[in-house]
N, C-alpha and C positions, 0 to 999 in steps of 0.2 A: 863381622860378616853378616850380610843381610840374609834373612831366611826366606825372602820372597823369590820365587821362581816365576816362570811364565804365568801370566794372569789367566785363570781358567775361563773367565768370561770371554776374553779375547779369543781363546782357543775355540770355545763353543761357537762364537759368532763366525769364525772362519769355517768350521767343519759342518755346522748344522744350520739349516734354513728354516725360519718360522717354527722354532722349537716348540712353542706353546700350542701349535696346531697338530703336531705329529702324534698320532695314536698308533699303537701296535696293530690295531685292526685294519689300518690302511696299508700296511705293508703286505702287498698282495702276492699270494702264491709263492712264498719263499722257496728256494731250492736248497739242497744240501749236498755237500761234497760226496758223501757216500750214501747211495740210495738206501741200502739195507743196513740197518743198525740193530743190534741185539737189545733185548730187555725192553721192548715196546711196552710191556705191561706195567713197567715202573711209572709210565706216564699216562696210564689209564687206557691205553690202546689195546683192546682185547678181543674185539668181535670183528666179523667179516660178513658181507652180504651172503656169499655163497660158501657156507661153512664146509661143505662136502667136496669143494673143488680142490684137486691136488695141485698145489702151486708149484711153479718151476723157477729155475734160476735164470737171471739175466743181468747184464751190466749196463748201467746208465752213465753217460758222460765219459765214456772211454776216449772219445774224440771231442775236441772243443765244439764241434758243430752238432753234437748229439742232443743238445738241449737249447731249443730256440723258443723265444717268447715274444709275442706281439700283443701290445696293449689293445683293449677294446674300449672305445670312448663312450661318452654318455649317450650318444645316438646309436650305439650298438655296432659301430663301424670298426673293423680291425685296422689299427694304425700300421701303415707300411711305408718303407722307404723305396720310392720308385724313380725319382729324378732329382736333379739339382737346379731346376729352372727357377728363375726369379720372376715373380708375378709382375705384371704391368703396373705402373704407378697409378694409384687411385687418387693422387693429389689433384684437387680441383680448386680453382680460384674463382670465387663467387663475388661479383661486384654489382653494385647498384647500376642499373642501365643508364640512368642520368649521369652518374659519376663516370661511367665508361665513355659516354658521349663527350663529356667535357675533357676527359683525359686524351681523347683522340686529337683534340685541337692543340695539344701541347705535349710533344714528346718529352720535353724537358721536365714538365710537371709529373708526367708518368714515371720517368726514371727516378725522380726524387721520392715519389710516393712508394715505389717499389723498394727503395733502399730503406725507408722508414719502416715499411711493413716487414721486411726481412729481419731487421734488427729487433723489432718488437716481438716477432714470432720465435726467434731463435736465441736471443740474448736477453733474457728477462732481467738480468742484473743491470742492464743499461737503459737509458732514455736518450731520445734524439731530439734535435731542434734545428730548424732551418734558419740560417742567418743570411740576410740579403747584404752581400758585400758591396755591390754597386748595382746599377741598372741591369747589367747583363750577366752578372755573376752571383751565384749563391753557394753557400757552404753548408754542410751538414755537420752539426756538432754532436758528438757521442760522448756521454759521461755516465759514471755510475749513478744509479738511482739513490736518493737519500734514504738512510735507515735500512739499506738493503744488506742482508747477510751475505758476505762474499762467498762463503763456503756453499750456501744454497745456490748462489748464482752460478758457481762452477758446475754444480750438479745439474742445474737446469740447462746450462749450455751443453753439457755432455749428453744429456738425454735428447734435447730437441735437435741439436745440430746433427745427430746421428740417425734421425728418423724422418728425413725430408721426403722419402718416397712412400711413407705410410698413409699420407693424406689424412682423412678424418679418423682413421683407425689407430688405436693406441698400441696394439700388440701385434707382434709377429708370432705366428704359430708354425711349428715345423715338426718333422719327424726326427727323433734322435735315435740313431743306431749305435750300439756300443758292444764291445766284447772285451772280456778280461778286465773289466772295471765296473764297479757298482754305480748306481745313479748319482749318489751324493758326490763321489769322487769325480765322475764325469762332469757334473755341473760346476764343481770347483775348478776343474781344468779348463772348461769353456770360459768361465768368468775371468780366470787369470789371463788367458790368451787374448781375450777381448778387452782386458783392462776395464772390466765392468763390475759394478756393485752387484753382489750375488742376490740381493733382494729384488733385482729386476728380472730374475729368472724364476719361472714357475713350472711345476710338473705335478702330475696327478698321483703318481705312486712310485715306489722304489723298486728297482729290478736288481736281481742278483748279479754278482761279479762273474761267477762261473757259468755263464750262458751267453748266447748271442741274442740280444734283445732289441726291440724297437718300441718306442713310446713317444707320446707327444710332449713337447716342451714349449714354453712361451717366453718371449722377451718383451719387456716394456720399452717402447719407443726406441727400437733398434732396426736399422735398415737391413733387409735380408742380404744385400750385397756385402755387408760386413761379416755376416754370419757365415755365408757360404765359403768365404776365403779360408776358414779353418780346415776345410776338407783337404787342403794341400799340406797342412802341417801336422794334423793329428791322425795317426795311423789306426788307432782303435776306436775312434769316434767319427761318425759321419752325420751331417745334418742336411736335410732336403725336404721336398714336398712343402714348400713355403706357401703360406697364406696369411692374410691380415684379419684382425678381429677386434671387436670393441671390448672384449674381455680376455683376461689372461687365465692361466690354469692354476688351480689350487689343489691341495691334497684331497683325494677322494673323488676327483672328476673323472671317474672311469667306472665301467660296469664289470670288468673282468679281464681275462687274458686268454689268448689262444696259444696253445702249446704245440710244438712240433718236436717229438721225442724219438730217439733211436735207442732201442734195447738190444745190445749185442750179445753174442755167444749164448744164445738161448739153449737151455739144457733139454727141453722137451722135444722129442723126435716126432711126435704125432702132430702134424699141422692142424688137423681137425680138432684136436683137443685144445690147442692154443686158441683157435677161433671160438670155441665154446666159452673160454674164459673171457675173451675180448667182447663177445656178444653179450655176456652177462654184465660186464662193466658198462657197456653201451646202453643196454635196455633197463637194467636194474639200478645202476649207479654204484655209489660207494658210501661208506660211513664217513661223515664229514669231520673227522678228528682233526685237532690241531697237530701239526707235524712236529717231529722231534726237535727240529731246529728252534722251535718256539721256546724250548726249555734250556737253551744254552749249549755250550760246546764241551762241557765237562760232565760225564756221567756221575762223577763223585759228588759234585755240588750242582745239581740242576737248578735252573733259575727259579723254579717255583718254590724250592726249599727256602730261598732267600725271601721271596715274595710274601710268604705267609707270616714272616717275622715283622714285616712293616705294615701289616694290615690288621688293625685292632681298634677297639672302641675308645673314642675320645683320645685322651693323652695318657692313658694308662701305660703306654709303651715306655714312657720316661721312668716310671717307677720300676717296671719289670726289666728295664735295660734291653728290650728286644731290638732296638736300633743298634745297640752296641754289638749284639750277637749277629745281626745282619751284616754289619760292617766286617766283623771277623770272618764271616763266611765268604764275603766277596774277596777279601784279601788273603784267604787261607791258601797255602801252597798246594799245588796239584802234582800228582805223581806222573801224569802223562806229559810227553814232550811235544805238545801241540802248540805251545805259545813261545813268543820271543824270549830269548835268554834274559833280556833286560827286565821284562815283566816278572819272569820267574825269580830273578834276583831280588827285585823289590818285594815280592811276597815273602821271601825267606827273611829279609832284613826286618820286615814288619813283624813277622811271627816271632823272631828271636828278641827284638829290642822294643817293639811298640813305639819306635821313633819314626814318626811319619815323615819328617823332613829328610832324615837319612835314607829312608826307603825311596822317597820321591826323587832324590838325586840320580837314581839309576834309570828313571824313565822320563826325565823332564823334557826330552826331545821327541817323545812318542805320544801321539794322541790316543788315549785309551781311557776306559772307565776308571781303572785303578789310579790313573794320574789325577783325574778330577777329585776322586775321593781322598786321596792322600793330600792333595792341595787344600781341601776343605779341613782336614784334620790339623794341618799346620796353621791355618788362619782362624779357626774357631777356638773359642775359649775351652779350657779343660773340661772334659766330660760333656761337652755340647755335641753329642753324637748326631742329633737331629740337624743342627746347623751344618755339620760336616757333610752329612748325607745329602743335603740340599745343594751342595756344590756340584753334584752330578746333574747333567742336563736333564730337563724334565722328561723328555721322551725316554731316556734311559731309566729314570726312576720308575716311570710307569711300566716299563718292560717287565720288572719283577712282579708287580702287582697283577698285571695282565697274565703273566705266566702262571701264577697261582690260580686265577680264575679259569684259565684254559685247562689246567690239570683237573680241577674239580669238574669242569664240563665233560672232559674225556671220561672220567670215572663214572659220572652220572649217566652218560650216554651208553657206556658199556653195560651198566646195570639195567638201564631201561630196556635195552635189546635182549638181555638175558632173561628178564622177567616177562616181557610182553611180546617179543619178536618184532617183526617188521610190519605191523598193522596198527592203525590208530586204536586207542582204547579210551574209555571214559576217564576223564581227568587230565588227559593230554592237553597241550597248548598248541594253538595255531594263531597266526597273525593274519588278520583281515585288513587289506589296504584299499583305500579309495584315492581319489585325486588330491585330497587335502590332508588326510591323516591315516593312522593305522591303529587297529584295536586288537588287544589280546583276548582271545576267546578260549574258554575252558570247555572241552568237549563233553557232551552228555548223550544220553540215549537218543535224544531227538535230532541232534545235528551230526552224530557220529558218521552216518552214511555219506555226508556231504564232503568228506575230506579223505585224503590218502596219506600214506606215510611220508610222502614228499612234502606235505604241508606242516607236519609236526615239528615243533621247535622245542628246545630246552634252553633254560636260562643260564647265562654266565652269572654267577652269584653277585648280588649287590643289595643295597638297602631299598631300592625303588624298583622292584621287579616282582612279577607274579610267578609263583611256583606251581608245578603241576598238582592237581588235587587227587593224587593216588600215591602208591608206595614209593614212587621216585622222590617225592618231597621228603619222605622220611630218610631216604638214603642221603640226600643233601645234608640233612641235619647230622647224620652219622659221620659223614666225611669231615665236616667242619668241626664237630665235637672232638675228633681225634687230634686236631690241631689247636684245641682250646679256643675255637672260634664259633660264632653263630651268625645269623643273618644281620644282626645289628652291628657286628664287627666292621662292616663295610661302610658305616657312617662315621665320619671323623670331622672334627672341627678344622683340621688342616685339609684344605681343598685337595691337594695332590694325593692324599691317602684316602679319599672318599671315592667309592665306586658305586655308581647307581645300578650297574648291571646292564645286560643286553640279552638278545635272543639269537639263537643260531639253529639253522635247520640240521636235523640229525642225519639227513641223507641228501646227497647231491647227485644229479645225473650229468655226465659230460654232454655238452651240446655239439652238434655237427661233428660227431666223431667218425673218423675214417682211419683205416689201418691197412697195412700190407706186410706180408711175410716174405722176406728176401733171403737169398743165399749168396754169400760172397766169399772170396778166397783170401783177400788181403785184410789182415787184422785192422789196419788203420784206413781202410777204404772209405771215401766220402760217400755217404748214403743219403744225405739230404742237404738242402741249401738254405741259407739265411737270405734276408732282403739284400744285403750288400753282395753276397755271393752271386745273386742273380743279375745284378747290374754292373758288377766289376768286370771289365774286359780281361783282367789278369787273373781272375779267379780260376781255381782248378775245377775241371769238369767232373761230374759223376762218372766214374770210369765204367767201361763196358765189361767189367769182370763179374757181373751178376750171372749166376748159373743155376741150373736145376739139379746139380749134382748133390745128392744128399750127404755126401762125405765132407762137404765144405761147411763153413761157419753159417750160422743162422741168425737173422736179426728181425726185429719187429719195428717198423716205422709207423707211428700213430700220431694223429692230430686230434685235438678237442678243445672246446672252450670251457672255462670254469669261471664262476663268479669271484668277486674279490674275497680274499681271506679264506679261500679254499686251496688245499695243497695238492699239487700235481703228484707228489710222491705218495700221498695217502690214497689216491686213486690207483696207482700202480701196485700198491701192496695187496690189492684184491686178487692179483694174478701171480705175484712174485713171492718167493720164499723169504721169510725173515731169517737172518743169520743167527746162529746160536753161539 
């Protein structure tokens, strides 16, 4: 019996796009199924801007439309779905004037030339030739070009013949609206229905499944008329607001997101007190912690616990067997019932037998991290834990390392605020940017007055980073020492395990924030609308059940913009109670 199951490389190609470009920091403003999660302090989340504010209870995402996200592009424009109109063709035929004059004298010659041009532009695997059959008759011969790769020819035919209305522009850009599906799933669904190579689809960032979201998406050499047809067959994905461009989208081509949120069943009875908290959030901002979803979905084995075991100096992990410990942590059985029974069974089999192939048989038809890892263990030589670990797609491997960096950043930020408060102090770091580059500045007595707390950054630990020149640096050393790490631990001969580091603002202010306190009687009443809700003639209307009766339910509807990699849920924790 063959021990080979589905090739993990093929699975990776199907599920992930441009894997080597995906960084966790580009996954913008992730959302989580439960807004309030206990034990925030385990992840370094300990401080608040307004420590004396009496937080209240509220429920997020009780209704599917309670969490709406619109991407903000590089020009600062909020991406919206407003129409399904097809732009007029920009196709232009430019001909030499003398050639046009000559062609006017011979309709036959014009027709022949147009045929030659059409084949040349749309069928690159073919060449044409005019054959003079007799005085009055000509034939056009079409044949495969010599030494032409036929697979490439089919690809060129597929791309060129489906983009006739793009003219000189190579890309179609449009708005992608989706609900109850994440971005990667939506892109795969679109590619499947268009019978399109997924590499021809680009997007700037990933959006969560449990939200109604709108973002930009690009198609390489694809006619908008083909794309818009999907709207009739896909019920949870809509594409519109088409335009053409010389450039497609790549990860990171965004500046942030605009959130439209509904908090239901607010426990606080005093509306003025609620407004006080919202005004504090609006004017003072929030601590820019990495959200809990950054650390995985199992409190028993948070992602950063695994990350610290694969982040070490040079190749000493092979001697210490840290990679083996990391693998065991990933595959360790969980007590919670939050995962599929097949994955749960695979964990149990691995824990009991350490037989990777036997464990893999339980999840061979499920795309998950555990499948990649178990596949690696079956195909790598004995005790080659590094080789097995590298079967995990690169963005997933980086997830663990970045989770550990995030944990350290959260801890250091909490300590920084505890020691110095929310004012700049000597030794703090700020980033000064100009048109060409950016510079890290260490604050001193002379320049301290030039900056505010909004300018202060703290580093995500790495080997190529500047650390604060105050007691915060000592705290970084202390955190890492507890895990038997130091600053040099982030430099590794293996590229994927090397982390240069980065900087992150410790405080963020929501931009263009607006809010409204509502009272409603129906628990599931629609209180806000998404882009699709606004243009869909069959959409339910916001009912007229709003009331001023204080005995009814209370909700807060609020909107604000956040930069990339800031968490909407970390903003809301400034006013909401953490569950115990």
